[in-house]
MOPAC internal coordinates of N, CA, C and O (Angstrom, degrees):
PM7 1SCF
backbone

  N    0.0000 0     0.00 0     0.00 0    0    0    0
  C    1.4571 1     0.00 0     0.00 0    1    0    0
  C    1.5252 1   108.75 1     0.00 0    2    1    0
  O    1.2310 1   121.38 1   -41.19 1    3    2    1
  N    1.3055 1   114.96 1   138.81 1    3    2    1
  C    1.4569 1   121.28 1   176.44 1    5    3    2
  C    1.5215 1   108.94 1   -79.94 1    6    5    3
  O    1.2310 1   120.35 1   -46.33 1    7    6    5
  N    1.3219 1   116.93 1   133.67 1    7    6    5
  C    1.4613 1   121.93 1   178.98 1    9    7    6
  C    1.5209 1   108.43 1  -109.32 1   10    9    7
  O    1.2310 1   121.12 1   -63.57 1   11   10    9
  N    1.3187 1   115.47 1   116.43 1   11   10    9
  C    1.4593 1   122.21 1  -177.23 1   13   11   10
  C    1.5175 1   110.42 1  -117.85 1   14   13   11
  O    1.2310 1   120.53 1   -30.43 1   15   14   13
  N    1.3165 1   116.58 1   149.57 1   15   14   13
  C    1.4641 1   121.54 1   176.06 1   17   15   14
  C    1.5304 1   108.39 1   -80.95 1   18   17   15
  O    1.2310 1   120.91 1   -46.37 1   19   18   17
  N    1.3179 1   115.86 1   133.63 1   19   18   17
  C    1.4677 1   120.30 1   179.68 1   21   19   18
  C    1.5240 1   110.98 1   -59.99 1   22   21   19
  O    1.2310 1   120.05 1   144.83 1   23   22   21
  N    1.3293 1   117.50 1   -35.17 1   23   22   21
  C    1.4666 1   120.13 1  -179.87 1   25   23   22
  C    1.5276 1   110.81 1   -64.04 1   26   25   23
  O    1.2310 1   120.09 1   143.39 1   27   26   25
  N    1.3200 1   117.43 1   -36.61 1   27   26   25
  C    1.4671 1   120.73 1   177.62 1   29   27   26
  C    1.5278 1   109.95 1   -66.53 1   30   29   27
  O    1.2310 1   120.29 1   139.03 1   31   30   29
  N    1.3256 1   117.05 1   -40.97 1   31   30   29
  C    1.4656 1   120.57 1   177.73 1   33   31   30
  C    1.5183 1   112.16 1   -60.70 1   34   33   31
  O    1.2310 1   120.56 1   140.53 1   35   34   33
  N    1.3197 1   116.53 1   -39.47 1   35   34   33
  C    1.4654 1   121.24 1   179.33 1   37   35   34
  C    1.5254 1   110.71 1   -64.32 1   38   37   35
  O    1.2310 1   120.51 1   135.50 1   39   38   37
  N    1.3262 1   116.64 1   -44.50 1   39   38   37
  C    1.4633 1   121.25 1   179.63 1   41   39   38
  C    1.5224 1   110.60 1   -65.38 1   42   41   39
  O    1.2310 1   120.12 1   135.69 1   43   42   41
  N    1.3287 1   117.37 1   -44.31 1   43   42   41
  C    1.4626 1   121.20 1  -179.89 1   45   43   42
  C    1.5219 1   110.66 1   -62.18 1   46   45   43
  O    1.2310 1   119.98 1   135.96 1   47   46   45
  N    1.3239 1   117.64 1   -44.04 1   47   46   45
  C    1.4716 1   120.81 1   179.52 1   49   47   46
  C    1.5264 1   110.88 1   -61.55 1   50   49   47
  O    1.2310 1   120.21 1   136.12 1   51   50   49
  N    1.3210 1   117.20 1   -43.88 1   51   50   49
  C    1.4656 1   120.72 1   179.55 1   53   51   50
  C    1.5309 1   110.81 1   -65.08 1   54   53   51
  O    1.2310 1   120.62 1   139.99 1   55   54   53
  N    1.3316 1   116.41 1   -40.01 1   55   54   53
  C    1.4614 1   120.04 1   178.42 1   57   55   54
  C    1.5246 1   111.35 1   -66.76 1   58   57   55
  O    1.2310 1   120.13 1   144.30 1   59   58   57
  N    1.3204 1   117.36 1   -35.70 1   59   58   57
  C    1.4662 1   120.96 1   178.38 1   61   59   58
  C    1.5320 1   109.98 1   -63.97 1   62   61   59
  O    1.2310 1   120.59 1   134.30 1   63   62   61
  N    1.3210 1   116.47 1   -45.70 1   63   62   61
  C    1.4648 1   120.36 1   178.14 1   65   63   62
  C    1.5284 1   110.01 1   -60.73 1   66   65   63
  O    1.2310 1   120.16 1   135.09 1   67   66   65
  N    1.3339 1   117.30 1   -44.91 1   67   66   65
  C    1.4650 1   121.40 1   179.25 1   69   67   66
  C    1.5230 1   111.31 1   -62.08 1   70   69   67
  O    1.2310 1   120.19 1   139.65 1   71   70   69
  N    1.3153 1   117.24 1   -40.35 1   71   70   69
  C    1.4698 1   120.82 1  -179.50 1   73   71   70
  C    1.5273 1   110.95 1   -64.99 1   74   73   71
  O    1.2310 1   120.03 1   138.99 1   75   74   73
  N    1.3264 1   117.55 1   -41.01 1   75   74   73
  C    1.4632 1   119.85 1   178.01 1   77   75   74
  C    1.5285 1   110.94 1   -66.39 1   78   77   75
  O    1.2310 1   120.33 1   138.28 1   79   78   77
  N    1.3140 1   116.98 1   -41.72 1   79   78   77
  C    1.4622 1   119.68 1   178.13 1   81   79   78
  C    1.5305 1   110.86 1   -62.37 1   82   81   79
  O    1.2310 1   120.43 1   136.72 1   83   82   81
  N    1.3319 1   116.79 1   -43.28 1   83   82   81
  C    1.4643 1   120.56 1   179.55 1   85   83   82
  C    1.5292 1   111.18 1   -63.65 1   86   85   83
  O    1.2310 1   120.49 1   140.32 1   87   86   85
  N    1.3207 1   116.67 1   -39.68 1   87   86   85
  C    1.4614 1   120.61 1   178.42 1   89   87   86
  C    1.5241 1   110.49 1   -65.63 1   90   89   87
  O    1.2310 1   120.42 1   137.44 1   91   90   89
  N    1.3156 1   116.81 1   -42.56 1   91   90   89
  C    1.4636 1   120.03 1   178.01 1   93   91   90
  C    1.5276 1   111.54 1   -62.65 1   94   93   91
  O    1.2310 1   120.50 1   141.88 1   95   94   93
  N    1.3238 1   116.64 1   -38.12 1   95   94   93
  C    1.4646 1   120.37 1   177.05 1   97   95   94
  C    1.5297 1   109.85 1   -65.09 1   98   97   95
  O    1.2310 1   120.33 1   139.58 1   99   98   97
  N    1.3312 1   116.97 1   -40.42 1   99   98   97
  C    1.4649 1   120.34 1   177.74 1  101   99   98
  C    1.5264 1   110.90 1   -62.90 1  102  101   99
  O    1.2310 1   120.37 1   138.36 1  103  102  101
  N    1.3258 1   116.91 1   -41.64 1  103  102  101
  C    1.4639 1   120.38 1   177.14 1  105  103  102
  C    1.5213 1   110.95 1   -62.73 1  106  105  103
  O    1.2310 1   120.67 1   133.95 1  107  106  105
  N    1.3069 1   116.33 1   -46.05 1  107  106  105
  C    1.4629 1   120.87 1   179.14 1  109  107  106
  C    1.5284 1   111.05 1   -60.84 1  110  109  107
  O    1.2310 1   120.45 1   137.38 1  111  110  109
  N    1.3156 1   116.74 1   -42.62 1  111  110  109
  C    1.4709 1   120.93 1   178.75 1  113  111  110
  C    1.5257 1   111.11 1   -62.03 1  114  113  111
  O    1.2310 1   120.46 1   140.94 1  115  114  113
  N    1.3230 1   116.73 1   -39.06 1  115  114  113
  C    1.4644 1   120.20 1   178.48 1  117  115  114
  C    1.5180 1   111.97 1   -66.82 1  118  117  115
  O    1.2310 1   120.14 1   141.06 1  119  118  117
  N    1.3244 1   117.33 1   -38.94 1  119  118  117
  C    1.4677 1   120.87 1   177.34 1  121  119  118
  C    1.5269 1   109.73 1   -64.82 1  122  121  119
  O    1.2310 1   120.68 1   136.42 1  123  122  121
  N    1.3237 1   116.31 1   -43.58 1  123  122  121
  C    1.4652 1   120.07 1   178.21 1  125  123  122
  C    1.5279 1   111.33 1   -62.32 1  126  125  123
  O    1.2310 1   120.76 1   139.36 1  127  126  125
  N    1.3355 1   116.15 1   -40.64 1  127  126  125
  C    1.4490 1   120.37 1   179.19 1  129  127  126
  C    1.5328 1   110.19 1   -63.78 1  130  129  127
  O    1.2310 1   119.99 1   137.32 1  131  130  129
  N    1.3119 1   117.63 1   -42.68 1  131  130  129
  C    1.4664 1   120.72 1   178.58 1  133  131  130
  C    1.5265 1   110.53 1   -60.42 1  134  133  131
  O    1.2310 1   120.85 1   136.23 1  135  134  133
  N    1.3284 1   115.99 1   -43.77 1  135  134  133
  C    1.4686 1   119.71 1   178.12 1  137  135  134
  C    1.5270 1   110.44 1   -62.94 1  138  137  135
  O    1.2310 1   120.10 1   138.32 1  139  138  137
  N    1.3179 1   117.42 1   -41.68 1  139  138  137
  C    1.4625 1   121.45 1   179.39 1  141  139  138
  C    1.5247 1   111.45 1   -63.66 1  142  141  139
  O    1.2310 1   120.64 1   139.08 1  143  142  141
  N    1.3217 1   116.38 1   -40.92 1  143  142  141
  C    1.4647 1   120.28 1   178.37 1  145  143  142
  C    1.5201 1   109.74 1   -63.46 1  146  145  143
  O    1.2310 1   120.38 1   132.81 1  147  146  145
  N    1.3352 1   116.87 1   -47.19 1  147  146  145
  C    1.4655 1   119.78 1  -179.73 1  149  147  146
  C    1.5333 1   111.35 1   -61.24 1  150  149  147
  O    1.2310 1   120.80 1   137.84 1  151  150  149
  N    1.3267 1   116.07 1   -42.16 1  151  150  149
  C    1.4663 1   119.04 1   177.77 1  153  151  150
  C    1.5242 1   110.89 1   -68.38 1  154  153  151
  O    1.2310 1   120.42 1   141.09 1  155  154  153
  N    1.3348 1   116.81 1   -38.91 1  155  154  153
  C    1.4565 1   121.41 1  -176.03 1  157  155  154
  C    1.5195 1   114.12 1   -68.65 1  158  157  155
  O    1.2310 1   120.07 1   147.99 1  159  158  157
  N    1.3128 1   117.47 1   -32.01 1  159  158  157
  C    1.4656 1   119.50 1  -178.19 1  161  159  158
  C    1.5306 1   112.06 1   -97.44 1  162  161  159
  O    1.2310 1   120.73 1   177.99 1  163  162  161
  N    1.3159 1   116.22 1    -2.01 1  163  162  161
  C    1.4651 1   120.45 1   178.30 1  165  163  162
  C    1.5287 1   109.52 1   -57.51 1  166  165  163
  O    1.2310 1   120.49 1   -53.28 1  167  166  165
  N    1.3027 1   116.67 1   126.72 1  167  166  165
  C    1.4563 1   120.95 1   178.32 1  169  167  166
  C    1.5219 1   114.54 1    73.70 1  170  169  167
  O    1.2310 1   120.07 1  -169.16 1  171  170  169
  N    1.3468 1   117.47 1    10.84 1  171  170  169
  C    1.4678 1   120.90 1  -176.94 1  173  171  170
  C    1.5175 1   113.11 1   -82.91 1  174  173  171
  O    1.2310 1   120.56 1   166.74 1  175  174  173
  N    1.3113 1   116.54 1   -13.26 1  175  174  173
  C    1.4582 1   119.31 1  -175.40 1  177  175  174
  C    1.5201 1   112.53 1    80.75 1  178  177  175
  O    1.2310 1   120.32 1  -171.76 1  179  178  177
  N    1.3404 1   116.99 1     8.24 1  179  178  177
  C    1.4590 1   120.35 1   178.80 1  181  179  178
  C    1.5296 1   108.89 1   -59.59 1  182  181  179
  O    1.2310 1   121.37 1   -43.42 1  183  182  181
  N    1.3121 1   114.97 1   136.58 1  183  182  181
  C    1.4590 1   120.25 1  -179.93 1  185  183  182
  C    1.5336 1   108.73 1   -62.86 1  186  185  183
  O    1.2310 1   119.97 1   -42.48 1  187  186  185
  N    1.3335 1   117.66 1   137.52 1  187  186  185
  C    1.4614 1   120.61 1  -179.52 1  189  187  186
  C    1.5308 1   113.09 1   -56.03 1  190  189  187
  O    1.2310 1   120.19 1   146.40 1  191  190  189
  N    1.3395 1   117.24 1   -33.60 1  191  190  189
  C    1.4568 1   120.16 1   178.85 1  193  191  190
  C    1.5245 1   111.02 1   -65.20 1  194  193  191
  O    1.2310 1   120.52 1   139.54 1  195  194  193
  N    1.3215 1   116.61 1   -40.46 1  195  194  193
  C    1.4646 1   121.72 1   179.53 1  197  195  194
  C    1.5247 1   110.14 1   -64.84 1  198  197  195
  O    1.2310 1   121.30 1   134.31 1  199  198  197
  N    1.3415 1   115.12 1   -45.69 1  199  198  197
  C    1.4652 1   119.22 1   178.89 1  201  199  198
  C    1.5225 1   110.60 1   -63.68 1  202  201  199
  O    1.2310 1   120.38 1   138.92 1  203  202  201
  N    1.3382 1   116.88 1   -41.08 1  203  202  201
  C    1.4611 1   120.56 1  -179.83 1  205  203  202
  C    1.5185 1   111.21 1   -61.75 1  206  205  203
  O    1.2310 1   120.72 1   136.97 1  207  206  205
  N    1.3364 1   116.22 1   -43.03 1  207  206  205
  C    1.4709 1   119.75 1   179.37 1  209  207  206
  C    1.5288 1   110.36 1   -61.24 1  210  209  207
  O    1.2310 1   120.66 1   135.93 1  211  210  209
  N    1.3167 1   116.34 1   -44.07 1  211  210  209
  C    1.4644 1   120.58 1   178.56 1  213  211  210
  C    1.5257 1   110.81 1   -62.21 1  214  213  211
  O    1.2310 1   120.41 1   132.69 1  215  214  213
  N    1.3338 1   116.83 1   -47.31 1  215  214  213
  C    1.4674 1   120.59 1  -179.13 1  217  215  214
  C    1.5293 1   111.36 1   -64.38 1  218  217  215
  O    1.2310 1   120.27 1   141.17 1  219  218  217
  N    1.3242 1   117.09 1   -38.83 1  219  218  217
  C    1.4666 1   120.14 1   177.04 1  221  219  218
  C    1.5225 1   111.13 1   -62.31 1  222  221  219
  O    1.2310 1   120.63 1   137.70 1  223  222  221
  N    1.3332 1   116.39 1   -42.30 1  223  222  221
  C    1.4653 1   120.80 1   179.52 1  225  223  222
  C    1.5240 1   110.42 1   -64.21 1  226  225  223
  O    1.2310 1   120.88 1   135.35 1  227  226  225
  N    1.3295 1   115.93 1   -44.65 1  227  226  225
  C    1.4636 1   119.82 1   179.14 1  229  227  226
  C    1.5241 1   110.56 1   -63.97 1  230  229  227
  O    1.2310 1   120.61 1   139.47 1  231  230  229
  N    1.3099 1   116.44 1   -40.53 1  231  230  229
  C    1.4641 1   120.86 1   179.56 1  233  231  230
  C    1.5272 1   110.98 1   -63.71 1  234  233  231
  O    1.2310 1   120.44 1   140.20 1  235  234  233
  N    1.3222 1   116.77 1   -39.80 1  235  234  233
  C    1.4678 1   120.30 1   178.50 1  237  235  234
  C    1.5245 1   110.63 1   -62.17 1  238  237  235
  O    1.2310 1   120.50 1   138.27 1  239  238  237
  N    1.3316 1   116.66 1   -41.73 1  239  238  237
  C    1.4618 1   119.97 1   178.02 1  241  239  238
  C    1.5159 1   111.90 1   -63.87 1  242  241  239
  O    1.2310 1   120.91 1   136.17 1  243  242  241
  N    1.3237 1   115.86 1   -43.83 1  243  242  241
  C    1.4710 1   121.34 1   177.38 1  245  243  242
  C    1.5234 1   109.82 1   -60.20 1  246  245  243
  O    1.2310 1   121.23 1   135.53 1  247  246  245
  N    1.3283 1   115.26 1   -44.47 1  247  246  245
  C    1.4640 1   120.02 1  -179.29 1  249  247  246
  C    1.5167 1   112.54 1   -61.25 1  250  249  247
  O    1.2310 1   120.48 1   143.68 1  251  250  249
  N    1.3256 1   116.70 1   -36.32 1  251  250  249
  C    1.4657 1   120.02 1   179.40 1  253  251  250
  C    1.5252 1   110.78 1   -69.29 1  254  253  251
  O    1.2310 1   120.60 1   141.87 1  255  254  253
  N    1.3146 1   116.45 1   -38.13 1  255  254  253
  C    1.4686 1   118.91 1   176.13 1  257  255  254
  C    1.5295 1   109.56 1   -63.63 1  258  257  255
  O    1.2310 1   120.66 1   136.00 1  259  258  257
  N    1.3239 1   116.35 1   -44.00 1  259  258  257
  C    1.4557 1   121.29 1   179.87 1  261  259  258
  C    1.5310 1   111.02 1   -64.19 1  262  261  259
  O    1.2310 1   120.21 1   139.43 1  263  262  261
  N    1.3178 1   117.20 1   -40.57 1  263  262  261
  C    1.4631 1   120.90 1   177.56 1  265  263  262
  C    1.5278 1   110.57 1   -64.68 1  266  265  263
  O    1.2310 1   120.58 1   139.87 1  267  266  265
  N    1.3304 1   116.50 1   -40.13 1  267  266  265
  C    1.4609 1   120.06 1   176.05 1  269  267  266
  C    1.5126 1   112.24 1   -62.45 1  270  269  267
  O    1.2310 1   120.79 1   142.76 1  271  270  269
  N    1.3275 1   116.09 1   -37.24 1  271  270  269
  C    1.4609 1   120.52 1   177.29 1  273  271  270
  C    1.5258 1   110.72 1   -63.69 1  274  273  271
  O    1.2310 1   120.93 1   140.56 1  275  274  273
  N    1.3295 1   115.83 1   -39.44 1  275  274  273
  C    1.4629 1   120.25 1   177.93 1  277  275  274
  C    1.5319 1   110.63 1   -62.67 1  278  277  275
  O    1.2310 1   120.78 1   138.42 1  279  278  277
  N    1.3284 1   116.11 1   -41.58 1  279  278  277
  C    1.4656 1   119.89 1   178.33 1  281  279  278
  C    1.5253 1   110.79 1   -65.33 1  282  281  279
  O    1.2310 1   120.55 1   145.79 1  283  282  281
  N    1.3367 1   116.55 1   -34.21 1  283  282  281
  C    1.4652 1   119.91 1   175.85 1  285  283  282
  C    1.5265 1   110.41 1   -62.59 1  286  285  283
  O    1.2310 1   120.27 1   142.87 1  287  286  285
  N    1.3358 1   117.09 1   -37.13 1  287  286  285
  C    1.4694 1   120.30 1   176.54 1  289  287  286
  C    1.5192 1   110.95 1   -61.55 1  290  289  287
  O    1.2310 1   120.75 1   138.48 1  291  290  289
  N    1.3288 1   116.17 1   -41.52 1  291  290  289
  C    1.4618 1   119.49 1   178.43 1  293  291  290
  C    1.5312 1   110.79 1   -65.41 1  294  293  291
  O    1.2310 1   120.58 1   140.69 1  295  294  293
  N    1.3258 1   116.50 1   -39.31 1  295  294  293
  C    1.4666 1   119.76 1   177.67 1  297  295  294
  C    1.5229 1   110.66 1   -64.35 1  298  297  295
  O    1.2310 1   120.64 1   138.92 1  299  298  297
  N    1.3349 1   116.39 1   -41.08 1  299  298  297
  C    1.4643 1   119.77 1   178.68 1  301  299  298
  C    1.5198 1   110.30 1   -63.24 1  302  301  299
  O    1.2310 1   120.06 1   139.83 1  303  302  301
  N    1.3336 1   117.50 1   -40.17 1  303  302  301
  C    1.4628 1   121.25 1   178.02 1  305  303  302
  C    1.5265 1   110.71 1   -62.19 1  306  305  303
  O    1.2310 1   120.61 1   138.57 1  307  306  305
  N    1.3227 1   116.44 1   -41.43 1  307  306  305
  C    1.4624 1   120.18 1   177.99 1  309  307  306
  C    1.5261 1   110.99 1   -64.26 1  310  309  307
  O    1.2310 1   120.55 1   140.87 1  311  310  309
  N    1.3419 1   116.55 1   -39.13 1  311  310  309
  C    1.4678 1   119.95 1   178.61 1  313  311  310
  C    1.5215 1   111.26 1   -63.70 1  314  313  311
  O    1.2310 1   120.32 1   141.51 1  315  314  313
  N    1.3308 1   116.98 1   -38.49 1  315  314  313
  C    1.4635 1   120.42 1   178.50 1  317  315  314
  C    1.5257 1   109.87 1   -64.41 1  318  317  315
  O    1.2310 1   120.28 1   137.88 1  319  318  317
  N    1.3319 1   117.07 1   -42.12 1  319  318  317
  C    1.4659 1   120.57 1   177.93 1  321  319  318
  C    1.5246 1   109.99 1   -61.42 1  322  321  319
  O    1.2310 1   120.76 1   133.28 1  323  322  321
  N    1.3347 1   116.16 1   -46.72 1  323  322  321
  C    1.4746 1   120.01 1   179.33 1  325  323  322
  C    1.5170 1   110.39 1   -59.32 1  326  325  323
  O    1.2310 1   120.14 1   134.97 1  327  326  325
  N    1.3375 1   117.33 1   -45.03 1  327  326  325
  C    1.4636 1   120.24 1   179.56 1  329  327  326
  C    1.5254 1   110.68 1   -60.70 1  330  329  327
  O    1.2310 1   120.50 1   134.95 1  331  330  329
  N    1.3271 1   116.66 1   -45.05 1  331  330  329
  C    1.4647 1   120.15 1  -176.86 1  333  331  330
  C    1.5176 1   112.87 1   -69.93 1  334  333  331
  O    1.2310 1   120.17 1   165.45 1  335  334  333
  N    1.3209 1   117.28 1   -14.55 1  335  334  333
  C    1.4631 1   120.94 1   176.62 1  337  335  334
  C    1.5236 1   111.14 1  -103.89 1  338  337  335
  O    1.2310 1   120.62 1  -166.82 1  339  338  337
  N    1.3193 1   116.42 1    13.18 1  339  338  337
  C    1.4621 1   120.85 1  -177.85 1  341  339  338
  C    1.5253 1   110.99 1  -116.23 1  342  341  339
  O    1.2310 1   121.70 1     2.99 1  343  342  341
  N    1.3191 1   114.36 1  -177.01 1  343  342  341
  C    1.4594 1   120.86 1   175.84 1  345  343  342
  C    1.5285 1   111.95 1   -67.25 1  346  345  343
  O    1.2310 1   119.71 1   166.39 1  347  346  345
  N    1.3432 1   118.16 1   -13.61 1  347  346  345
  C    1.4609 1   121.95 1  -178.23 1  349  347  346
  C    1.5281 1   112.72 1   -95.93 1  350  349  347
  O    1.2310 1   119.99 1  -166.34 1  351  350  349
  N    1.3154 1   117.62 1    13.66 1  351  350  349
  C    1.4640 1   121.90 1  -177.03 1  353  351  350
  C    1.5217 1   113.22 1   -49.97 1  354  353  351
  O    1.2310 1   118.85 1   136.77 1  355  354  353
  N    1.3422 1   119.79 1   -43.23 1  355  354  353
  C    1.4705 1   118.60 1  -178.18 1  357  355  354
  C    1.5323 1   114.86 1   -80.79 1  358  357  355
  O    1.2310 1   119.54 1   176.12 1  359  358  357
  N    1.3265 1   118.49 1    -3.88 1  359  358  357
  C    1.4610 1   121.34 1  -175.12 1  361  359  358
  C    1.5262 1   110.05 1   -83.26 1  362  361  359
  O    1.2310 1   120.83 1   -47.93 1  363  362  361
  N    1.3390 1   116.02 1   132.07 1  363  362  361
  C    1.4658 1   121.34 1   175.87 1  365  363  362
  C    1.5207 1   107.36 1  -102.15 1  366  365  363
  O    1.2310 1   120.87 1   -68.08 1  367  366  365
  N    1.3313 1   115.94 1   111.92 1  367  366  365
  C    1.4606 1   120.48 1  -178.17 1  369  367  366
  C    1.5165 1   112.47 1   -88.15 1  370  369  367
  O    1.2310 1   119.94 1   178.71 1  371  370  369
  N    1.3277 1   117.72 1    -1.29 1  371  370  369
  C    1.4488 1   120.76 1   178.59 1  373  371  370
  C    1.5189 1   113.64 1    81.65 1  374  373  371
  O    1.2310 1   120.46 1  -176.21 1  375  374  373
  N    1.3217 1   116.73 1     3.79 1  375  374  373
  C    1.4561 1   120.09 1   177.12 1  377  375  374
  C    1.5314 1   107.39 1   -80.12 1  378  377  375
  O    1.2310 1   120.55 1   -17.85 1  379  378  377
  N    1.3274 1   116.55 1   162.15 1  379  378  377
  C    1.4556 1   119.32 1  -178.23 1  381  379  378
  C    1.5108 1   110.36 1   -59.27 1  382  381  379
  O    1.2310 1   121.51 1   -46.00 1  383  382  381
  N    1.2950 1   114.71 1   134.00 1  383  382  381
  C    1.4475 1   120.05 1   176.81 1  385  383  382
  C    1.5087 1   109.99 1  -103.99 1  386  385  383
  O    1.2310 1   121.30 1    11.85 1  387  386  385
  N    1.2796 1   115.11 1  -168.15 1  387  386  385
  C    1.4568 1   121.71 1   178.33 1  389  387  386
  C    1.5180 1   106.62 1  -156.26 1  390  389  387
  O    1.2310 1   119.91 1   -11.81 1  391  390  389
  N    1.3068 1   117.78 1   168.19 1  391  390  389
  C    1.4683 1   118.79 1   177.47 1  393  391  390
  C    1.5184 1   110.76 1   -53.61 1  394  393  391
  O    1.2310 1   120.60 1   -42.47 1  395  394  393
  N    1.3164 1   116.46 1   137.53 1  395  394  393
  C    1.4606 1   120.89 1  -176.90 1  397  395  394
  C    1.5205 1   112.73 1   -54.08 1  398  397  395
  O    1.2310 1   119.94 1   146.97 1  399  398  397
  N    1.3119 1   117.72 1   -33.03 1  399  398  397
  C    1.4636 1   120.81 1  -177.13 1  401  399  398
  C    1.5186 1   112.26 1   -60.62 1  402  401  399
  O    1.2310 1   120.20 1   150.55 1  403  402  401
  N    1.3147 1   117.23 1   -29.45 1  403  402  401
  C    1.4626 1   119.44 1  -178.18 1  405  403  402
  C    1.5184 1   111.20 1   -72.71 1  406  405  403
  O    1.2310 1   120.32 1   140.63 1  407  406  405
  N    1.3076 1   117.00 1   -39.37 1  407  406  405
  C    1.4553 1   119.64 1  -169.25 1  409  407  406
  C    1.5255 1   115.50 1  -111.98 1  410  409  407
  O    1.2310 1   119.69 1  -161.02 1  411  410  409
  N    1.3086 1   118.19 1    18.98 1  411  410  409
  C    1.4535 1   117.59 1   178.43 1  413  411  410
  C    1.5110 1   111.31 1   -79.50 1  414  413  411
  O    1.2310 1   120.15 1   158.56 1  415  414  413
  N    1.3226 1   117.32 1   -21.44 1  415  414  413
  C    1.4577 1   121.63 1   174.16 1  417  415  414
  C    1.5181 1   107.99 1  -130.82 1  418  417  415
  O    1.2310 1   121.09 1   -12.35 1  419  418  417
  N    1.2920 1   115.52 1   167.65 1  419  418  417
  C    1.4602 1   119.63 1  -178.85 1  421  419  418
  C    1.5178 1   112.60 1   -80.47 1  422  421  419
  O    1.2310 1   119.58 1   170.66 1  423  422  421
  N    1.3290 1   118.40 1    -9.34 1  423  422  421
  C    1.4622 1   118.71 1  -174.78 1  425  423  422
  C    1.5131 1   112.66 1   -76.38 1  426  425  423
  O    1.2310 1   119.21 1   130.73 1  427  426  425
  N    1.3234 1   119.11 1   -49.27 1  427  426  425
  C    1.4446 1   121.96 1  -178.87 1  429  427  426
  C    1.5147 1   112.87 1    58.84 1  430  429  427
  O    1.2310 1   119.34 1  -161.77 1  431  430  429
  N    1.3287 1   118.87 1    18.23 1  431  430  429
  C    1.4567 1   122.84 1  -171.22 1  433  431  430
  C    1.5198 1   114.19 1   -63.12 1  434  433  431
  O    1.2310 1   119.85 1   154.87 1  435  434  433
  N    1.3275 1   117.89 1   -25.13 1  435  434  433
  C    1.4550 1   120.05 1  -178.48 1  437  435  434
  C    1.5185 1   113.08 1   -80.62 1  438  437  435
  O    1.2310 1   119.93 1   177.30 1  439  438  437
  N    1.3127 1   117.74 1    -2.70 1  439  438  437
  C    1.4538 1   121.34 1  -175.34 1  441  439  438
  C    1.5187 1   109.10 1  -128.90 1  442  441  439
  O    1.2310 1   120.33 1   -70.43 1  443  442  441
  N    1.3235 1   116.98 1   109.57 1  443  442  441
  C    1.4609 1   122.05 1  -175.61 1  445  443  442
  C    1.5202 1   112.98 1   -52.39 1  446  445  443
  O    1.2310 1   120.28 1   138.54 1  447  446  445
  N    1.3193 1   117.08 1   -41.46 1  447  446  445
  C    1.4602 1   119.83 1  -174.75 1  449  447  446
  C    1.5292 1   112.25 1   -61.86 1  450  449  447
  O    1.2310 1   120.20 1   153.27 1  451  450  449
  N    1.3215 1   117.23 1   -26.73 1  451  450  449
  C    1.4466 1   120.09 1  -176.67 1  453  451  450
  C    1.5220 1   112.11 1  -125.49 1  454  453  451
  O    1.2310 1   120.71 1  -154.37 1  455  454  453
  N    1.3222 1   116.24 1    25.63 1  455  454  453
  C    1.4557 1   120.20 1  -178.07 1  457  455  454
  C    1.5279 1   112.48 1   -63.74 1  458  457  455
  O    1.2310 1   120.11 1   157.30 1  459  458  457
  N    1.3093 1   117.39 1   -22.70 1  459  458  457
  C    1.4686 1   118.70 1  -177.27 1  461  459  458
  C    1.5284 1   112.58 1   -86.63 1  462  461  459
  O    1.2310 1   119.03 1  -177.24 1  463  462  461
  N    1.3155 1   119.45 1     2.76 1  463  462  461
  C    1.4571 1   121.48 1   178.96 1  465  463  462
  C    1.5203 1   107.46 1   -67.41 1  466  465  463
  O    1.2310 1   121.32 1   -67.22 1  467  466  465
  N    1.3195 1   115.08 1   112.78 1  467  466  465
  C    1.4649 1   120.59 1  -177.46 1  469  467  466
  C    1.5199 1   107.69 1  -148.23 1  470  469  467
  O    1.2310 1   120.66 1   -60.48 1  471  470  469
  N    1.2883 1   116.34 1   119.52 1  471  470  469
  C    1.4653 1   119.34 1  -177.58 1  473  471  470
  C    1.5180 1   112.90 1  -101.86 1  474  473  471
  O    1.2310 1   120.21 1  -172.20 1  475  474  473
  N    1.3152 1   117.20 1     7.80 1  475  474  473
  C    1.4650 1   118.70 1  -177.56 1  477  475  474
  C    1.5018 1   111.93 1   -76.33 1  478  477  475
  O    1.2310 1   120.10 1   180.00 1  479  478  477

């Protein structure tokens, strides 16, 4: 059994919440920027190819932030599994939970959203 300090769990849970909030703010900022660009170049005579290249680049950046957020979800799922297999199993750190069936084992195979949870 893994033995973890409750104080470390509290800090990790708070940092996880902060990281998700920061990522969501970054996503929101990117959406706002895209809207501003579209409004700003409206009627400018910018060549459609130039605008498309810019929008594609912005979309790729947004997509990478979104993909990183997805990986953070997988990391959070792994942390829940680790906690539930440790001495801190009964402790509620206030971080987002999920149905017990998803995180009682490290496999998560029955649930597509967390199928990649693997602690081996």
